[in-house]
Each structure stands twice: as C-alpha cells, then as structure tokens.
C-alpha positions, 0 to 999 in steps of 0.5 A: 555272727555269734561267738561260736560261729566266728571261732569256727571261722578263724580256725578254719582259716588257721586249719588253711594257713597250716595245711602245708605244715607236717603234723605226722610227729605230733599225731604219732605221739598222740596215737602212742599216748592213746595205744599206751592208756589204760582207757584204750587198754582196757576197752573191748571196742574203739568207737571213733572217727575216719580223720579229715586234713585237719584232724589228728590222724589217728590211722594208726590207733584205727589199724591196732583197733581193728587188729586188736580189738573191734573198731566202729566208725560213724556215719552221718544220717539225714536226720542229723544224728550219726551212727556207728558201724563196725569196720573191719577194713579201713580200705572199705570206708568211702565218702559220705555226707560232708565227704568225711569217710564213712564205713558200709552201714552193715553192722550197727554198734552201740558203745557199752561201758566197756568201750572208748569213745574218741571224738574229734573237734575243731578245738578243746579246751583242757576241762574238755569243752569241745567245739564241733564243725556246728552241725551237733552230730556229737553233741546229739550223740553224746546227749543220748548215749551219756556216761561212756568214757570219751576223750576229745583229741586234737593238735596243739594249736587246736587246744584253746584257753576258752570255747564259747558253749551253749547249754546243749554242748556236750564235753568229753571226759579227757582231752588228749593234745600232742601226747598229753592227757588233760 
C-alpha cells in the first residue's frame, strides 16, 4: 500500500472513531469566516460541494449563496470527471455516484475569474496540499480549470503537517480550518 492510500485508510478509521463527535461549532466558525471573507464577498458564484458526514458541514454557506449569489455543485461522471450545475434549492439534490448528493443536471456552469471554488478533502496542509478520496475528480477538474480562486476547507483533525503527493495532485490557494485561513 502506498503512502497516500495508507494515510486515506488511517483518516477513514479516524473519521469512524470521531463519527459521534459534534463538529457543529467548528463547522459554523469556518462557515462564518468564509461568509465574512473578501473572497466570498467578491465572488459572483460559489462552486462548492454537498457535505458528507466526515466533511465540514457548509450547508449554511450553500443556503447563503442560493439567497445572495449563485451556487453550483458537482456531479460525478462515469468518465472520472466532475461537472458543475447551478443549484437553486438544496431539497432538489439526490444521491448520485458514491452516495454523494448531486444537483439535477439541468444548467451546467463553468467558473470564471469572479467565482470562488470551495474544495472538500480528507486532509489538507497549511500550504494547500490536499488529500482527496482517491478517485482524482478534483485533481482533474483543477488541472483543466487552472487559475481560479480555490479554498480547501477542513476540520482541525484534518489539518496535517505533511501529505504525500504525486505530480498530478493539485493544491488549493488557501486552506480554511476551524475559522482560520492559511
């Protein structure tokens, strides 16, 4: 087992051990910090994700974007890519590939330099290195959409000193953890 897969396995075990822990306060602090950030305030559209149990719950941020900006969420494609679609109501999300909530695939959107991309991950480093779930969806997306303002968001136990990376792994510009930007 390579170093990245071993780390993923350990992080998944850790997530199971912490499943009963209430992260709502930490998640709320991160959402508030993001809502108050100039990156969010200046963005026209928020490209984000529907949170899974072991990810920062950004539902408040998603609702704010729907009410005050525009929101796009990804759908995983069979070809290993993700495509973002405009979302106007979180209740319209349905379980897609891997059980992740996805939008209706009605209105496909592409980010512009005026948008903000909030990227989930199993773990991050302070300098923006990211460990995803291992399928490469976001690495491919970021490789084909370079130059956009990206923020990785994680909980305090997911902020690591080091993450093994490969040449194809894409970093984010900024990391937000427990309300602190790095």
